[in-house]
N, C-alpha and C positions, 0 to 999 in steps of 0.2 A: 260605706263608713263615712261618718261625718268628717269633712276635711280638717276641721279644727282639731278633732281628737287625733287624727292621723299625724298632724304636724307636732302635736304635743308628744305623742309616742316616739316619733322620729327624733325629736330634740332630746328626749331622755336617753334614747339609744346612743346618740352621738356623744352625749355628756359622759355616760358610763364607759363607753369605749375609750374616749380620751383619758378618762381617769385611770382605767386599767393600764393603758400604755404608759402613762406618767408614772404610776406606781412601779411598774415593771422596770423601767429604766432608771428610776431614782432609788429603788430599794433592793434591787437584786444584782445590778451590774455597775462596775466602776465606770466613770466617764470615758467617752470614746477617746479623747486625746491621751489619757493615761493608758488605756488598753494598747493604743498604737505604740506609745513610747516603750511600754514594757515588753511588747512583742519584739520590738527592735532590740531591747536589752537582752532578751532571751536568745534571739538569733545570733547576736554578736558575742554571746557568753560574757556579757558585762565588760568587754574589753575596753570600752571608752568611758567607763563610769568609775569615779573615784570610790575608794573603800576607806572607811574611817575605823579607828580603834577606840572603843569606849570602855576603858577599864574601871573596875570598882575596887576600893580598898575594903576587904572583908574583915570584920572583927575576928580575931584569932579564936576566941572562946566559942563563938556561935557564928560561923561564917555564912550568914544568910542576911540578905537585905530585902525589905518589902516596901514597894511603892503602891500604897493603897489609898482609896478614898480621895480626900481633898488635900492631902499633905504632900502632893507633888504635882508637877505639871510639865508638859513639853513646851519649850519656848516656841512662840509663833515665828520667831526670826531664825530658828534653827533649820538649816537646809536639810533636805531628806537625801541621805546617802545610804548605799549599802554599808553596813557596819558590822563589827563583831566585838565580842566581849571576852573577858578572861574568866567568865563563870557561866554556869548553866542558867538559861533564861526560861522561866515559866510564866506565860502570859495568860490572862483571863479576859476574853472579850465580853465586856459588860453589855454593849449595844453596838449596832451597826454590822457591817459586813465588808468584805473586800478580798484581797488576795495576798498571800505571803510568798515572797520571792526569796529563794535561796540561790546563791551563785552556783551555776552549773546544773541546776535541777529545774524541773517543770514547776510552775506556780501552783500553789495549793490554796483553794478557796477556804475562807473562814466566815463564820456568822456568829451572831450573839449566843452567849453561853458556852462557846467552845473554848478549849484550852490549847495553848501552843507549848511545845517543848523544843527549845533551840539549844544546840550544843555549844560548848565553849569554842570560840575561834572560828565559827561558821558565819561567813558574811550573809546578811539577810536584810530584808526591808519589807515592812507591812504597808500595803497600799490600800487605802479605804475606797469604798464605792462612793457614790454621791451622798449616801446617808452617812453622817458623821459617826466614826467609830470611837468607842471609849474603852480603854484597857486599864487593867491593873497588872503589876508585875512583881515577881519574886526572883531574886538572883541568888545563886548558891555557888560556892566554891566546892565542887564535888570531891576533888582530891583531898583537901584537908578535912572536909566533913566526914568522908568515909574512913580516912586513915585514923580518925580520932576514936573509932570503935574497935575495941579489942577483938571482937568476933568477926571482923570484916577484913578480908584480904587487902593488902596494901595496894594491889593493882585493880581492885574492883571498879574504881573510877574510870578505867579505860573503856568501859562499855559505852561511855558517852562520846567516844570518838569513832565508833563503828556505825557510820551514818546511814547505811543503806536500809536497815530493817527496823529501826526504832521509829514509832509514829511521831510525826511533826504536829499534826492537828488531832486533838482528842475530843470526841463527843461522847455523850452518854450512850449512844447507840453503837459506836464503833469500838470503844474500849471501856466498858462499864466499870471495871475495877479500877483502872487508872483514873477515870473520871471521879470516882468516889474518893480516892485518896487526895486528888488535887483539890476537890471542893472542900474537903475537911481541912487541908493545909491553909487555904485562904481564910476559912472561917476562924481558925485558931488565931491567925494574925489579926483579924478584924476584931474579935471579941477580947483577946488578951486576958483570958481567965488565969487564975493562979496555975503555975506550972505549965504555961502554954508552950514555953520553949522545949520542955521535955516531951510534950505531946507532938510538937512539930518534928523533933528528932525521930520519934517512933514512926510517924506518918511518912517522913521522907525515906527512912530505911525500907518501909513497906513499898513505897513507890519505886525506889531503886531496885528492889528485889523483883518486882513485877516487870520492870523494864529489862532486867537481866534475863528473866525467863523468856520474854518475847525475843530477845536477841539470840539466846541459845536455841530456841525453837526454830527460828529462821535459819540459823547456821546449820542445824541438822537437816532441814528441808532442802537447803541449797546444795549442801555437800553430803548427801545421804550415805555415800560410800565410806565416809570417815566419821566415826563418832567423836574424834578428837579435834575436829576442825576449829571449834570455838577456842579450845585451849591453845592451839597453835597460834591463832591470831592474837590472843592475849599475850602470849609469850613474845611474839614479834613486836607488838606495840610497847610492851614493857622495855624491851631492848632499845627500841628507837627513842623513847623518851629519856632513857638513862644515858644514851650515847649519841644523841642527835648531832652534837658538835664535833664528832670524831670522824675520821675517814670511813666511808661506807661502801659496801658492796652487797648486792642481793644474795650472792653465793655465801658470803659470811653470815648474813642474817638467817639463811636457810640452814646452815650448819649449826647455828645457835639453837634453832627450833627443832633440830634433828629430823628434818624432812628434806625432800629434794627441792631444788630451786624452782623447777617447773610447777611442782605441786604448791609451793608457797605462793608463787605468782598468781596461780588460779584461785586459791583460797582468798588471798588478799583482794584481788579484783572483784570477786563475787560478794564479799562481805563488807568491804570498805568502799568499793566503788572506783578506786584508782590504784595504780601500781605502788609498790613499796617506795620506790624512788620519788615518785610524784608526791606521795604523802610526806616523806621526809623533807622535801623541798618546801612544801607548804608550811610544815611545822617550824622549820628554821626561819622562814620569813615572818611568821607570826611571833616567834620569840624576838626577832629583830625589831618588830614594831613596838613591842613592849619596852625594849631597851632604848629605842629612839624616843619613845614617850617620856621616859625618865630623864632624858636629856643630860646624862652624866658622863658621856664619853663620845668621841668622834665616830663618824660612820665607819671609818676604816678599821677601828678597833672592834666595833660591833660586828662587822663582817667576820673577823677572826673568832670572836666569841661564839658565834652561832655555827661555825664549822666550815667557813669558806676560806680557802688558802689564798685566793686572789680577790681583789676588790672588783675587778671587771666581771668575774663570775657572779659575785654577790649582786652587783648592779643589774646584771642581765636577769637573774632570777627574780629580783625584787620588782623590776619593771614588768615582767611577765605576769606576776601575781597581783601586784597593787596598781598596775597601769600607770605608773609614773616612777621616776628615779627616787632613790632614798633621800637625796637632798631636797627634791621638790616636795616629797611627801612630808618630810620633817618640817619644812617651812610652812606648808599649808596646815598641817596638823597642829603645830604649836601656836600658829597665829589665830586659829579658831577659838572663840570663846568656849570654855568648857561646857558642853551640852549635857553633862552627866554629873554636875556638882551635887553632892549629897551633904545636907546640913541637918544638925539636930536630930539624928536618927534615934538617939537614946531618950529623948524627951518624951514624956507621956503624951502631951498634946503639942506637937512641934509648932512653933510660931513661924518658922521659916518654911520655905517651899523647896521641895526636892525638884531639881531640874535635870532632865535627861534629854 
């Protein structure tokens, strides 16, 4: 072979090999430092990383907020923290890829055209790969949204707290029906045709019904010996939400649900992922975060409001879950510039920018 032709072929081979390697590491994997940091976060169960609370004020008539297109932005100066919301978050990845981290769970990869479903009060953080990710979001208050329907049980919203079996990332291949509903919901908000809010209502009820079916099916498969496992957990959750700030015992909760304590513990662990007492402690601290955010009463009063008879017990549980004391968290949280400010939501073409 002519040496000149050989060197040309070899040069082309090297060029395409390097191009392939570059594309692989830039478009399929997050940067190495982020991978190392997040592996550390996962091993340490996020024990050294702060958690922020990002609440939204939902309109009472239509408790849904949409951050779409160019009417919102993420501040470039906003630090990236694990954070949780007071509503259900539905995200749509327009472009890019990365990993979604939920406190206490394994990271979940995402890519363009995927949807995410994140439950109220679940700490999470989306970490992009080297390729920039672009998202759109819809936030919903599921409790008030579902309670507004006369044909919907008042406790149906509790399915969004049964974290083990509801999908976090939805693709067209994995959950085609959920994907269809989610795509239609975003399209209704984008186009805003006449009666779009009524259309969104119907689509959200269809979406929630399908999530409900997935949860019920998972409950039956996990605890096949009892056809009532799903109703037991719903009854337990309903009681916890109504009486979270009262003295608690697992035996009393089991008696309320009309099952044995051991059976309740097993059902709760399999379906929710943690014990009833752990769940109650988490819920109390999340309610405390909301009260601290309102900044209307001292921490000692908040501790009593959420069910703790002693301030030391409250401080200990808060430190365990939020990784800092209540006073430290209050100081840092209130000192931060609001990363979730919502402006001019009702304007047809908002002049201001949503910032989260």
